[in-house]
C-alpha angles and dihedrals in degrees: 000000000000090000091051091050090050092050089049091054090051090052091050092051091048093050091046090055091045091055089049091055091048091049096048093046091056093052105038140041121239119238121257109285115275130182113301091353094154091047093053092047092051091045092052093049090047091053089047090052093049092049092051093047091048093050092049091047092050091044092236116186112284089231092059092043092051093046093047092049091048093051092048090050091053093045090051092051093046094045102047104029131069106207125115108306094238089049090054091049091046096054094037089055093041091068090062089053089050090052092048093050090046090050092051093048091046090051094044096056102053097033102040101030101032099030095238123158127242090242089063089059098049127088108300094014123134093246097040097105096044089044094053091044089053089046093054091045091054091049090051091049093049091046089052092049093049089048087073093052103103112251105230133170113256131198128206133171117240090260092050091050091053091046091050092050091049092048091048094048092045093049092047092050094046093048092050091046093054089049090053090049089052091052091050091048091052091049094049103035104019121228095334131160088259095056090044092053090045090053091051090050092051093047091049091047093051094048090047091048092050088050089051091054091050089049090052087049089053091050089052090051091050090052091048090050091051090050089050091052090049089050091050088050090053090049090050091052091049092049090045090053090048091049091050089051089050092050091047092051091047090052092048090052090050091050091047091053091050093046092047090059091051093046093049091050091051092047090049092053094047091048093050091050089047092232093154099167092051090045092054092046091048095050092047092049095053100032095103093045093056095057110058090169137017091236129026118195116218112181097138093251107107095205094050093043096050098042095046094042090055096041096045091049092049093047093050092049090052097050099258116140114225136194123181143171121193126192103158117181122224120260100031116214092232126065119241096261095051093042094049091047093050096045093041092053097049092044092047090053092049094047094047089050089052092050092050091048090054091047093051097037115017092183092061116091110224116213140182123204116192137172142169117195138154122240120184104303095344137082114217120209116183134175129172133175140169118247143174094275098253112133128182112207139181124245091259089056095254111146109250106175146328089227123098127228131034129309094045131117094057092108095056090044090053091047089052091051092050093048093047091048089054091049093248136129131249124203121186121185140171124194133154092356091305117122119200136182118195120188127187117193125185114243105187095168093064133040122197132187111208 
């Protein structure tokens, strides 16, 4: 009989861990596959299972068992999933709250409603198997209910993260303490009105505490949403500045075309009248006004022409060597606003990297190599530049920016959004202090064989 009871406890621990894995997989996203990932996940869960079984076998304090299980849940979520760190801690910790609420409900029904004793619920008791089955059922129900709680990114400051962890640990400890008091009250006084009220208080406290955690989760989401809106506002300002630059360059080109006609008419009149001295003086006087840039791009695409004309001129004036090759198809799969935003962002990144390289190492020659060319049903856009080797990356190892400080990385994020919207692909790489961005856009209206 003792062996059967022990096996039953192992089964309960196994099913409890299984429900945890199901719960955490519905709320978080696993990290990109690494070598033997499945093996390490299974090994971790197996160790978790062995620890729980050992603690139950040695009759370790329920406080230590609960805390150990909670810590292992959080470590599992943090190790094998890639979401925001506070989100992984939140859902990893939430499972311990689920188990505590399920335990209280499972205790409340047989003891309060059916006048059972706490000894009947413990290992070897008459109600142990029905009690644990009810316990697992309540966990499954709560896991199912939380599955429909929208999984949203949340943002907390370091102080808020610490405060949340302290609140969660305190609530878990208090809830478990009240449950232990209720068990002791039942043992000493039987199912009295006092133990019944205490059980009601604990149940109410746990439900209220779970609600508090969900409320904190909602506050974190609201903060994340506000940060997202601020980020979108920054992107809008960057795109607005790029658009204004585009409009300014377009206007300058229009003025240049108008002035060129006037200058040519004046030169033609002076030449016909053979006023050579006046002609030479006139051409020298207006020479600088005629050339607004050293190089003017003319591909037929207004966005490409204006952005590259401005960026190439700026790069040349700031000592950055440039090479480019443009074969832009007509029509282009992006509208002018999206195209100017995308090109402006990648060129701004490359130019700023070149300026920083010159500032840190004046003997190093910064360069930018850029091309646009069609290939079969794709349009290839490529830019590469050397830089000072400083890379800012995200926690999932995605390259964010080559710029230092805060507030950077929005340009690359916006480029990624534009490319994904167009159904294209974005590849970003950094090797040997060379940063490259390679974009492939589908061009279904044209097909090239190169």
